[in-house]
C-alpha positions, -999 to 999 in steps of 0.1 A, spaced: -712 360 -505 -682 336 -507 -672 320 -475 -636 332 -479 -647 368 -475 -666 360 -443 -637 339 -430 -612 367 -437 -635 392 -421 -639 370 -390 -601 367 -387 -599 405 -384 -626 406 -357 -616 382 -329 -615 406 -299 -648 407 -280 -647 445 -278 -641 448 -315 -671 425 -322 -692 445 -298 -682 478 -314 -691 464 -348 -723 449 -335 -734 485 -326 -715 505 -353 -727 485 -384 -764 489 -376 -759 526 -369 -743 531 -403 -769 510 -421 -798 528 -404 -783 562 -412 -782 557 -449 -820 558 -456 -824 582 -428 -805 609 -448 -837 613 -469 -857 622 -438 -835 639 -413 -799 645 -424 -787 657 -390 -797 625 -372 -784 605 -401 -751 622 -400 -748 617 -362 -756 580 -365 -732 576 -395 -703 593 -377 -710 574 -344 -711 541 -362 -677 548 -379 -661 560 -346 -672 527 -330 -658 507 -359 -624 524 -358 -623 522 -320 -628 485 -323 -599 481 -347 -577 502 -324 -585 477 -297 -580 447 -321 -547 462 -333 -554 459 -370 -568 479 -399 -603 476 -413 -606 450 -441 -621 475 -465 -588 493 -466 -575 464 -488 -608 457 -506 -639 478 -506 -661 447 -510 -657 443 -472 -680 473 -468 -708 448 -478 -692 418 -460 -695 436 -426 -733 438 -426 -735 402 -440 -711 390 -412 -733 407 -386 -765 393 -400 -750 358 -400 -740 362 -363 -774 376 -354 -792 348 -372 -769 322 -357 -775 336 -322 -813 329 -325 -807 295 -341 -816 304 -377 -793 288 -404 -776 264 -380 -775 227 -388 -797 208 -363 -787 175 -348 -812 147 -357 -838 140 -331 -831 112 -307 -857 89 -323 -841 94 -358 -807 84 -344 -821 53 -329 -839 42 -361 -807 46 -382 -788 20 -363 
C-alpha cells in the first residue's frame, strides 16, 4: 500500500477519540464479514456498531471519512490499524544499533 495513502489516512485521524473509535470499529467490521456465514444477526450487530463508532469518531474529529473521496480507503483503514498495532508491539520498527556496534564503527 503506497505510503501516501497511509499518510493521508493518518492526517484524517489525529484526534485520540477518533483513533480509539477506529481502533475498535475497524476490527468489529472486519470480524463481522466472515461471521455473516455463521450468524447473520451477530454479524449485522457488529457491522453496524463498527460503523457507528467510525462515524462518531469523524464527528469528533470534524471531518468526513476518507473513503467518501476514494473507496480505496476502505482497505487503507485496516492496513493503518494493523501498522499501528504492529508498531505498538515493536514489529516493523527500525531498531537502533546495539551499543557495541556503535562503538566499533568509530
